[in-house]
N, C-alpha and C positions, 0 to 999 in steps of 0.2 A: 183603199182607206188610208194607208200610210201616206201616200202622196197628197190626199185631200187634207189630212191633218197638218202636214208640213206646209202646204200652201196657205192654209188659214193663218198659221203662225207667221209665215213670211209676209202675208198681206198686212198684218198688224204692224210689223216692222216697217213696211213701206209707207204706211200711213203716218207713223211717228217720225220717220227719218228726217223730214224737212224742218222739224221744230228745233229751235235753239234752246237747249236746256243748260242749266248750270246748277250749283248747289242750292240756289234759291231762285225765286222769280216766277214770272208768268209762264215761262216755257214748261216748268215742272207742273204747274197747275193745269195747263192745257193737256199735257201728257196724261195726267191722272184723270182728267175728265173723259178722255178717250178710253182709257183702261176701265173706267167706271161704267162705260156703256156695255161692257162684257161681264163684269162681276160687281157685286154690291160693295163697293169700296168706301171706307170711311177716310176722309181727308182731314188731316190734322195740321194746324198752324201753330208754330212756336215762335214767339216774339223775338226779334233781334235784341241782343243784350242778355238773353237768358243764360244763366250759368249752368253748364252741363259738365260736371266733373272738372277737369282742368281746362276746358274749352269754354268759349262763349259763342252763342249763335250769332253769326255775322250779320252785317247789313244786307239788305236785299238788293240784288242786281238785276236790272232789266236793260235791254238794248232795242233800239228801233232801227238804226241804220248806221253804216260806217263805210268809208271809202278813202282811197288815196288818189289825188288828181294831179296830173302834171301841168306844166305851163300852158299846154295847148288845150287844156280842159278835158283831156282823156282820163278816164278812171282806170287806174292800174289794177286795183283790187276793189271788190265790192262785197260787202257783207250779204247783200240780198241775193248774190249769185252763189255764195257758199258761206255758211255761218262759221266755218273754221277759220275764215280769213281774219277774224278778230281775236286777239288775246282774250280768253274768257275772263270776265270780271274787270275788263278795262275801264279806267276812269273816263269821263267825258273829256273830249278835247276838240278844239278847232283852231288850227294855226297853220302858218306857212313856215317851212323849215328847209334847210339845205340837205343835200344827199348824205353828207357825213352824219348829221344828227339823225336823219331818218333811219339810217342803217342800225343805229343803236336800239331801235324799237322794232326791228324786223326779225322774224324767225323763219328758217328754211331747212330743207333736208338735202344737203349736197349729194348724198349717196343715192337719192331718189328724186331727181330734179323736176319731175312732173307731179309730185305729190305735195299736198299742203299739210304741214304738221298741226297737231292739236296741242295747244299750250294754254296754261292757266296761270292766274295770279290772284288766287282767292284771298290770301292773308298778307299780301304785300302790295299796297296800292301802287298801280302802274298802268301804263297803257301800251298797246302794241298791236302789230299786225302779223299775220302768218301768210306766206305766199310760196309759190313754187320757186325752187332755186333757179329755174330757167328765167322766170320773171325778174328775179333779183339780179341776175347777171346782165340783164338788158337795161337796168336803170341808168339813166344818164345824169351827168353832173349839172343839176338845175334845181330850181325851187319847186317844192311840192306842197300841196295843201292837204292836210290830214284832217279828217272829221270822224269823230265817234260820238253818236247821239245816244248816250247811255245815262243811267241813273244808278247811284249807289247811296242808299239812304235807309233809315230804319224801316223795317217791314217785318217779314217773318220767314222762317224756314218751313217748307211744306213737305209732308210725306203722306203716303197712302198705306192703309192697314185694313186687313180683312181677317176676321176670326170666324172660321167655319167650325161650329160646335159639333163634336162627336159624342159618343157614349161615355167618354172619359174626359175629365178635366185636364189630363196630361196632354201636352201639346207637341206637335211637330212644327218646327220653324222653317219657313222657306223665305229667304231674304235675297233681294237683288237691288243693285244701285241703278238709279235712273237719271243721274246728273250730267251724263255726257250728251253733247249735241249730236250732230249728224255722223254717228258712228254706229254701224249696224251690229257687228259682232260684240263690241264692247260699248254699250251693253244693252242695246235694244233686243238682242237675242234672249238675254235673261229676263227682261221685262215682258216680252211676248210669251215666252215659255211659262213663266210664273202665272201670267194671266190665264192661259189656256189650261194649265194644271189646276188652278183654283176653280175654273169653270167646270172642269170634270168632277172635282171633289165636292162641289156644292150640291151636286145631284146624288151623291153617294150617302149611304148610311155607314159612317166610319166609326171605328172603335176609338180612335184618337181625335182630338181637336187639332185643327190646322190653322196656324197663324202665318199670313203672308205679309211681308213688309216690302214696300217700294220706297226706298230711301235714298237721299243724296249720299254719295260715298263718304266714308269716314265720319263726317260731322253728323250725318243722318242717323247712323247706327249708334253713335255716342249719345245723341240726343234721345233716341228711343230708349236706350238702356238707362239713362239718367232718370227719365220720367216713369219707367216701368220696373223699378228695382224689385218690387214685391211680386211681380208676375213671372220673373225669369225662372223661379223655382219649379214652375210647371213644365218647362221645356225638357222633353225627354230625348229628342233627337233634333238635329238642325242641319240645314244645307244652305250655303251661299252659292247661288248659281250665276254663271256668267260665261261669256265666250263659248257658246254652245251652237253656233251656226256655221262654223267653218268645217273643212273636210278632215281636220286632224283627228287623231285617235283621242279617246277620253283620258282625262287626267283627274285623279282624286287626291286632294290634299287632306291629310288626316287632321282631326281635332288636336288641340293641345294635349289632351289626355293620352292620345296615341293609340289607345285600345278601347275606345268607347264603342258601344254597340253599333252606332251609326257607321263607324269605321269598318267594323266587321261586316255589316250588312252590305255596304256599297262594294267592298272588295269581293264579297261572295257573289253578288248579282253580276258584277263585271265578269267574274270568272265563269259563272254558270251560263252566261249569254255568249261566251267566247268572244267578248269585245276586246279588240286591241286596246291596251290601256297601260297607264303608269300610275303608281301610287307613291305619293310624296309624303315625307314626314312634315309635321307642322313647322312653320317658321313665322316669326312676327312681322312678316312682310307680305303684302298682297292686297286682298280686298277686305271686306268687312268681317271675315272670319277672325281676323286678328283682334277685333273689338269684342266679339262674343266670346273669344277664347282668352281674353286678357286675364291675368291672375286673379283679380277680384271676382270674376264671374266663372271662368273656366268651364264654359258650357260645352256640351257634346255637339259641337257644330263643325262640320267639315266643309270643304269647297269642291264643287264639281264644275269642271270646264272641259273643253276640248284642248286645243293648244293654249297653254297658259300665257298670261300677260307678259309681254316683252319677248316672247319666243317666236314671233312671226313679224316680218318686216312691215306689214300693213298696220300693225298696232299703233294706235293714236295718230293716224294719218287719214287723209281723204280717201286713201285706197281701201279703207274699211267701209265699203259702200254696199249697195244692194247687189253688186256682182260678187262680193266676197262671201256672202252667206247663201245657202241654198235650202229649198224646201225639203230635200231629201235628208240633209244633215240635221235640220231642225226636227224632222219627224223622228229620226233615230234618237235624238236627245230626249224628245218627249216620251218615247217608248221606254227609254232607260229610266227616266224619272218615275213613270208609272210603275215600272217593275220594282223600283226601290220602295215606293209607297206600298205596293202589294206585299212585299217581303216584310215590311214593318207591321202591316195590319194582320198578316196571317201567322206571324211568329208565335210559337208556343213558349210560354215562360212559366216557370214554377218557383215556388218559395219554400225553402227549408224552414219548417216551423220550430225546429230545435237546433239552431245553428251553432250553439256553443259546444264545441268539441263533437266527437263522433257519438251518435246515439247508440243505444243497445239494440242491435238488430235481432239478436237471438231471442230476446224476450217477446218479440213481435212475430216470431215465426218466419223471419226473412232469411234465415240461414238453412232452412230445411229445403230439400229438393228431391224429387224422384229421378232426376237426370243423373248423368255420369259425373265423375269428379271434375272433368274439364269444364262441362257446362255449368256446374255449381260455382267454380271459381270465377268464371266469366260473368255469371249473373251477379255474384257478390261484388265484383269489381264495378259492375255497372251501377249497382246501388250506391256505392261510395262516390262515383263520379257524379251521379245525378244530385246527390245530397250536397256535395262540395260546390257545385256550380249553380245550384238553384238559389241564387241570391237576388233574383229579380232583374239582373242586368245581363244574364246570358240566356239566349234562346235555346230551344232543343237542337237547332242546327249548330249553334256554337258548341254545345256539349258534344255533339257528334264529331265536330272538327277537332276540338281540343283533346278529347279522350281517344279518338281513333277507334272507338268501339262500334260494332255493327248496330245499325239503327233498330233492328228487330229486338236485339237484346236490351237496348236502352228503353225501348217501349215496354217490354216486359217488366223492367225495373220500375219504371214510372207507374205503371198500372198497379204494381204491388204496393208501392209506397203511398199511393193515393188512397189505399184502403186502410191506412194507418193514420196516426196523428202526427206524422213526420212531414208531410208534403201537401201543398195545395196548388192548384193552378191559378195563375193570375188572370 
């Protein structure tokens, strides 16, 4: 079953892999149409020029073809053979130039001479090509013809959204970026895993509502937040998912809050499942967690990956291909995400109904006991721990971890408090 699940996720990656995506354009729409064959996705278009906080939705970019041709007519690089060969968001160009000028528009990886780099120019109008350094070293001093058949004109930014309504209006946010072209781990693994997780949750009767976002990196999450400022207050937990198809151990980056419930839940699930993992503190660098966690929102959103961005040589290169991700790793990531969801759904939470200072326990008969003195003190301490941490943001497992008290004693305390006017279960 595990291998079947991983293979299904891998197959979706393989289907999406050839598509040239960017932060706007038909590649994003085609990708969302395929995702929409698996889940009931809403596709949103936001016009170029729309102001979104300090940013502006850019012009839409599309590309049909591109190549470099030498004097003999041989094509040195071709977009149709690999879409990383073109600087993403390149302006249209067709001209003949010498080698010296051509080199000003070329990008390579000298340390990995057989890989093609992934480079972009979203907000600085330019054109260029990416090639292997081996190809670059073989260029001769002659005239070359360069051609990029692209358009950069007013259009729209496109993103996908799915809200799966549960028994509560409080939401769990799952976000992933989909703007990269033929890169499998970054971030088709996130797109495919989010799709299959949503497909699983559509068929469940969940306590929480689940909001899935498939957005272009940075500008997509900024745009969604700008257009949905009234909705963010419903987000109780959130995860940005990416880089989940490689063989590395798991890595969780905390929310800006540092001790949000989602931070505790993910850490506990990783520990309980004996997963090899790292937990990182928040930093304002990375993926879209930095937008959801910006000071004006400060949402409880963390980031889950395997090997983080920039920590593996294949990152943003043609080596991040179908051989770099595996069904087994994808299945393991999917099972971890399900375990996190299950932990969220089954967590017991309580609310102290008289949270202003310590209530009088004696008048409610909570200091009486037929047990020994030691048992009495332990029970009374459990009462105080439960009341102190029952603020709606700590689960019973959190109370167990923080207090260090025996679960059975805490359960006795909760049962006793629920019979009074001091505590209710959420």
